[in-house]
C-alpha positions in Angstrom: 16.9 35.1 -6.8 19.6 32.9 -7.5 19.8 30.6 -10.0 19.1 27.8 -7.7 16.2 29.1 -6.5 14.5 29.8 -10.0 15.2 26.2 -10.8 13.3 24.9 -7.9 10.6 27.1 -8.2 10.2 26.1 -11.7 10.2 22.3 -10.9 7.6 23.5 -8.1 5.5 24.7 -11.0 6.0 21.9 -13.3 5.3 19.2 -10.8 2.2 21.3 -9.8 0.8 21.1 -13.4 2.0 17.4 -13.8 -0.1 16.5 -10.4 -3.0 17.8 -11.6 -3.4 16.7 -14.6 -5.2 13.6 -13.9 -7.6 15.4 -11.9 -8.3 17.9 -14.8 -8.3 15.5 -17.5 -11.6 13.2 -15.2 -13.1 16.2 -14.9 -13.0 16.8 -18.5 -13.8 13.5 -19.8 -16.9 13.3 -17.3 -17.9 16.6 -18.5 -17.6 15.9 -22.1 -19.5 12.9 -21.9 -22.2 14.4 -19.9 -22.6 17.2 -22.6 -22.6 14.7 -25.1 -25.6 12.3 -23.2 -27.2 15.5 -22.9 -27.2 16.3 -26.1 -28.1 13.1 -27.5 -31.1 12.8 -24.7 -31.8 16.5 -25.0 -32.2 16.5 -21.4 -31.0 19.8 -19.8 -30.8 18.5 -16.0 -27.8 20.5 -14.3 -27.4 17.5 -12.0 -26.4 15.4 -15.2 -23.6 17.6 -15.3 -22.1 18.2 -11.9 -22.8 14.6 -10.4 -20.4 12.5 -12.7 -17.7 15.6 -12.6 -17.4 15.5 -9.0 -17.6 11.5 -8.7 -15.1 11.4 -11.6 -12.6 14.1 -9.8 -13.5 12.4 -6.3 -12.3 8.7 -7.6 -9.0 10.3 -9.5 -8.3 12.1 -6.4 -8.6 9.1 -4.3 -6.7 6.8 -6.7 -3.7 9.1 -7.3 -3.2 10.6 -3.8 -0.4 8.1 -2.8 1.4 9.0 -6.0 0.7 12.7 -5.4 1.9 12.5 -1.5 5.1 10.3 -2.7 5.8 13.1 -5.8 5.4 15.6 -3.5 7.6 14.2 -0.8 10.2 13.5 -2.8 10.1 17.4 -4.2 10.2 18.4 -0.6 13.3 16.5 -0.1 15.2 17.5 -3.0 14.2 21.0 -2.4 15.4 21.4 1.2 18.6 19.4 0.6 17.7 16.3 2.4 17.6 13.5 -0.3 
């Protein structure tokens, strides 16, 4: 593999981690808040953990989708040499 190819692969991996970060953080925070609420109320219902996490991840993905699409498009243009 050439150095240019390795550079593009590394940039792609870093971009993937960067784009996944807001969604992962939203799921983490929703799970943490749900766990704290379950510990405070001693109510052990699995839906109290899954539903808020699903909503948080879905909303974060919906609001960050334009940014994600723009970043992926920019990366693809640079990787193919179009930009």
